[in-house]
C-alpha positions, 0 to 999 in steps of 0.5 A: 198207395199207403203210407205209414205214419210215423214218429219224428219228433218226441219228449221226453226222447228216452224213456222215464224209468218209473213212467209209462212206456212210449205208446207203440201205436201212437202214430194210428191215433195221428191218421185214424181213418188214414191220409187222403191226398189233395188236388190243390193249386195252393198248398193247405195249410198245416193243421193240428189235433191233440189228444190223451192216451190214458194207460191201464194203470191210469197214467196219461200220455199227452200227444199232438199231431202236426199235419204239414202238406207237401207236393208229391215228388215227380216220381210218386206223381206218376205212380199216383197217375198210374195207379188211378188210370189203371183203376178207371181202366178196371172199374169204368 
């Protein structure tokens, strides 16, 4: 089961005419190793990290990634459980 990271908020919202264009691959820097499900009785704390992308021209884009953990919807939990059970049957 995989999810594609997306940009949910950016500043400036529109491109600046004289600035570098918005980096298309920015979302992959938020989850460079994808992400993991965590089984927990308590919600893990929100985490964040920042980074700087340097363009070919030497311009820089400053970014921050905020990760908020939330409970999977019931339907997704059931799908995830089915995938895990199928994997266990085929590999154990």
